[in-house]
C-alpha positions in Angstrom: -8.3 -4.0 -18.0 -5.3 -4.5 -15.7 -4.4 -6.5 -12.5 -2.3 -5.1 -9.8 -0.9 -8.4 -8.4 0.7 -6.9 -5.3 -0.7 -3.9 -3.4 -0.7 -3.2 0.3 -4.0 -1.2 0.1 -4.5 -1.7 3.9 -1.4 0.4 4.7 -1.9 3.4 7.0 -0.7 5.7 4.2 -4.1 5.2 2.6 -6.2 5.8 5.7 -7.2 9.3 4.7 -8.4 8.6 1.2 -8.6 4.9 0.5 -12.0 5.1 -1.3 -10.5 7.8 -3.6 -7.4 5.6 -4.3 -9.7 2.7 -5.2 -11.8 5.0 -7.5 -8.7 6.3 -9.2 -7.5 2.7 -9.8 -10.8 1.8 -11.4 -10.7 4.9 -13.6 -7.2 3.9 -14.7 -8.5 0.5 -15.9 -7.4 -1.6 -12.9 -9.9 -4.4 -12.7 -8.4 -6.4 -9.8 -6.1 -5.7 -6.9 -4.5 -8.4 -4.8 -3.8 -7.3 -1.2 -1.3 -9.5 0.7 -1.2 -9.6 4.5 2.1 -9.3 6.3 1.3 -10.4 9.8 -1.3 -12.1 12.0 -2.7 -8.7 13.0 -3.9 -7.8 9.5 -5.3 -11.2 8.3 -8.8 -10.0 9.0 -8.0 -6.5 7.8 -7.0 -7.5 4.3 -10.0 -9.9 4.0 -12.5 -7.2 4.9 -10.8 -4.7 2.7 -10.9 -7.0 -0.3 -14.6 -7.6 0.3 -15.3 -3.8 0.5 -15.0 -3.1 -3.3 -15.4 -4.8 -6.6 -12.2 -6.4 -7.8 -10.6 -6.7 -4.3 -8.7 -10.0 -3.6 -6.4 -11.0 -0.8 -3.6 -13.3 0.3 -2.7 -14.5 3.8 0.9 -14.8 5.0 3.6 -13.6 7.3 6.2 -11.3 5.7 9.9 -11.9 6.4 10.3 -8.4 7.7 7.6 -9.2 10.3 9.2 -12.4 11.4 11.1 -10.7 14.3 7.8 -9.7 15.9 5.9 -12.9 15.0 5.2 -15.6 17.5 5.6 -19.2 16.8 1.8 -19.8 17.1 1.2 -17.2 14.4 1.8 -20.0 12.0 -0.9 -22.1 13.6 -3.2 -19.1 13.4 -2.3 -18.7 9.7 -3.2 -22.3 9.1 -6.6 -21.8 10.7 -7.2 -18.6 8.7 -6.3 -20.4 5.4 -8.6 -23.3 6.2 -11.4 -20.9 7.1 -10.9 -18.9 3.9 -10.8 -21.7 1.3 -14.5 -21.2 0.6 -14.0 -17.4 -0.1 -13.5 -16.7 -3.8 -11.6 -13.6 -3.0 -8.8 -15.5 -1.2 -6.2 -16.3 -3.9 -2.8 -17.1 -2.4 -0.4 -17.5 0.5 1.6 -14.3 0.9 3.4 -12.2 1.3 6.1 -14.7 2.4 9.7 -15.1 1.5 13.2 -14.1 2.7 14.9 -10.7 3.1 18.7 -10.7 3.1 19.0 -6.9 2.5 18.3 -5.6 5.9 21.4 -6.2 8.1 19.4 -7.1 11.2 17.6 -9.8 9.3 20.8 -11.5 8.2 22.1 -12.2 11.7 22.4 -16.0 11.9 19.6 -16.6 14.4 17.2 -14.3 12.5 18.1 -15.7 9.1 17.4 -19.2 10.5 14.0 -17.9 11.9 13.2 -16.4 8.5 13.8 -19.6 6.8 11.7 -21.5 9.3 8.7 -19.2 8.7 9.3 -19.4 5.0 9.4 -23.1 4.7 6.5 -23.6 7.1 4.4 -21.4 4.9 5.5 -23.2 1.8 4.3 -26.4 3.4 1.0 -24.7 4.2 0.7 -23.7 0.5 1.4 -27.3 -0.5 -1.1 -28.7 1.9 -3.9 -26.3 0.9 -3.1 -26.4 -2.8 -2.4 -22.6 -3.1 0.2 -20.5 -4.9 2.6 -18.1 -3.0 3.4 -14.5 -3.3 7.2 -14.3 -2.7 9.2 -11.5 -1.2 12.6 -11.8 -3.0 15.3 -9.4 -1.8 18.9 -10.7 -2.2 17.6 -14.1 -1.4 16.8 -15.7 -4.7 19.1 -18.8 -4.4 17.9 -19.7 -0.9 14.2 -19.3 -1.9 14.8 -21.5 -4.9 16.6 -24.1 -2.8 13.5 -24.6 -0.6 11.1 -24.5 -3.5 13.0 -27.3 -5.3 12.7 -29.5 -2.3 8.9 -29.5 -2.6 6.4 -30.4 -5.2 5.2 -27.7 -7.6 3.8 -24.7 -5.8 4.1 -21.8 -8.2 2.9 -18.2 -7.8 4.5 -14.8 -8.2 8.1 -13.6 -7.4 7.2 -10.1 -6.3 9.5 -7.2 -7.3 11.9 -9.5 -9.1 15.5 -8.3 -9.4 17.7 -11.3 -9.9 19.8 -12.6 -12.7 18.4 -14.1 -16.0 19.5 -17.5 -14.8 17.6 -17.1 -11.5 14.6 -15.8 -13.4 14.6 -18.9 -15.6 14.6 -21.1 -12.5 11.6 -19.4 -11.0 9.8 -19.6 -14.3 10.6 -23.3 -14.5 9.1 -23.8 -11.0 5.8 -22.2 -12.2 6.3 -18.6 -11.2 5.5 -15.4 -12.9 7.8 -12.4 -12.2 6.3 -9.2 -10.8 7.6 -5.9 -12.3 6.6 -2.5 -11.0 7.9 1.0 -10.2 11.6 0.1 -10.1 11.5 -0.8 -13.7 10.4 2.8 -14.7 13.8 4.3 -13.8 16.1 4.6 -16.8 19.1 3.9 -14.5 17.6 0.6 -13.3 19.5 -1.2 -16.1 19.3 -4.8 -14.8 15.6 -4.7 -14.0 14.9 -3.1 -17.4 16.9 -5.8 -19.2 15.0 -8.4 -17.3 11.7 -6.8 -18.1 12.6 -6.7 -21.8 14.2 -10.1 -22.0 12.4 -12.7 -20.0 9.6 -14.6 -21.8 6.4 -12.7 -22.2 4.7 -15.6 -20.5 6.6 -14.8 -17.3 5.6 -11.1 -16.8 3.1 -9.8 -14.3 2.3 -6.2 -13.3 2.3 -4.8 -9.7 2.7 -1.6 -7.7 3.6 -2.8 -4.2 1.8 0.4 -3.2 2.3 2.5 -1.2 6.0 1.4 -1.7 8.4 1.3 -4.7 7.3 4.6 -6.2 7.7 4.8 -10.0 10.0 7.5 -11.5 7.3 10.1 -12.0 6.4 10.3 -8.3 8.1 13.1 -6.4 8.0 15.3 -9.5 6.1 18.6 -10.0 3.3 16.6 -11.7 3.1 14.1 -8.8 4.6 15.7 -5.7 3.7 12.8 -3.4 6.0 9.8 -3.3 3.2 7.5 -2.2 2.5 4.8 -4.8 -1.0 3.7 -5.5 -2.7 1.0 -7.7 -3.7 3.5 -10.4 -0.1 3.8 -11.4 0.0 0.2 -12.7 -1.4 1.6 -16.0 1.5 3.9 -16.5 3.9 1.1 -15.4 2.3 -1.0 -18.2 3.1 1.8 -20.6 6.8 1.6 -19.7 6.8 -2.2 -20.0 5.1 -2.0 -23.4 7.9 0.4 -24.6 10.6 -1.9 -23.2 9.1 -4.9 -25.0 8.1 -2.9 -28.1 4.6 -4.4 -27.8 1.2 -2.6 -28.2 -0.5 -2.1 -24.8 -3.5 -4.4 -25.6 -1.1 -7.3 -26.3 0.9 -6.6 -23.2 -2.2 -6.2 -21.0 -3.7 -9.5 -22.3 -0.4 -11.3 -21.7 0.2 -10.0 -18.2 -3.4 -10.6 -17.2 -3.2 -14.2 -18.5 0.0 -14.8 -16.6 -1.4 -13.5 -13.3 -4.5 -15.7 -13.8 -2.5 -18.7 -14.7 -0.4 -18.6 -11.5 -3.3 -17.7 -9.3 -6.1 -20.1 -10.4 -8.6 -18.9 -7.7 -8.2 -15.4 -9.1 -8.8 -16.8 -12.6 -12.1 -18.4 -11.4 -13.3 -15.1 -9.9 -12.1 -13.2 -13.0 -14.3 -15.4 -15.2 -17.3 -14.7 -13.0 -16.5 -11.0 -13.3 -16.6 -11.3 -17.1 -12.9 -10.7 -17.5 
C-alpha cells in the first residue's frame, strides 16, 4: 500500500472523471492521498473532497503562487479554518505553503517580501496549532530554511525537492521528509536522481503533485495524456526502488513510515484504517 503525500485532486483537470481517478489509484495500491489547499477559496473544497472517499486527507494553506491574489485577512480565515478542523482526523497539515523564486513576477522585491510574510505567518500558525507543514520549494531552499531555523521544531514535507545534498541534510535535520515524484523518472534529471538515490532512506516520501509534474511515461503512445494522477505513484515507486536498488516492499514500507512520522495525524488515521 502506498501514500501519495501531495496531490491536487480538487484541480479542474479532474472534474470530468474524478471518481475514476480515485478508483484507479485504489487499484494501483494507493491507500491514502493528501490533498493540499492553495487558497482561501478551496479550503472547503479540499475538506469535502477528502471526506468523499476512503483514504482522503487534506491540508490547509495559501500557496506562494496564490499570494498575489490573496488578501491579508485570508490569513485570519486560515487560522479560523485550522482551529475548526483540529477535531477532524482527515486534517493532517498546513499546506501548501512556501516560497517560489522561479517565476519572475514573484521575485520582484515587493512580491518576494509578501511571499515571505505569508510564509512566515503560516509557519507561526503551524507552530501555534502543533501541525507539520507541506512546503513548496522552488529555488528558495535557503530562505525557507532561514525562517524554519528561527522557530522551534515544525517538521513536515519538502515537496518536489530539488536542492543540493547540503540543503537536503538541513531540511532533514529540521524534521522534514523530502518528496520525490514524476521529475525523478526522467533519466536526464541527474541531480534529482542523485538525490533520490543518495539521501537517507528515512528521508524519502512519495508524491505525484497531480495533475502536475507528469512522469516520463506520460505523453507517450501508451499514455497520451500529460495529466498526472495519483495512480502513477506506484510506477514512481518502481523507479525509486531501482535507483535505490531496494525491493519494492522495503521501499514502500520505508516511504510510508516516513510520511506517517512527519504527519502524526495521518499516522493516527492510518492506524485506524489498519495500515
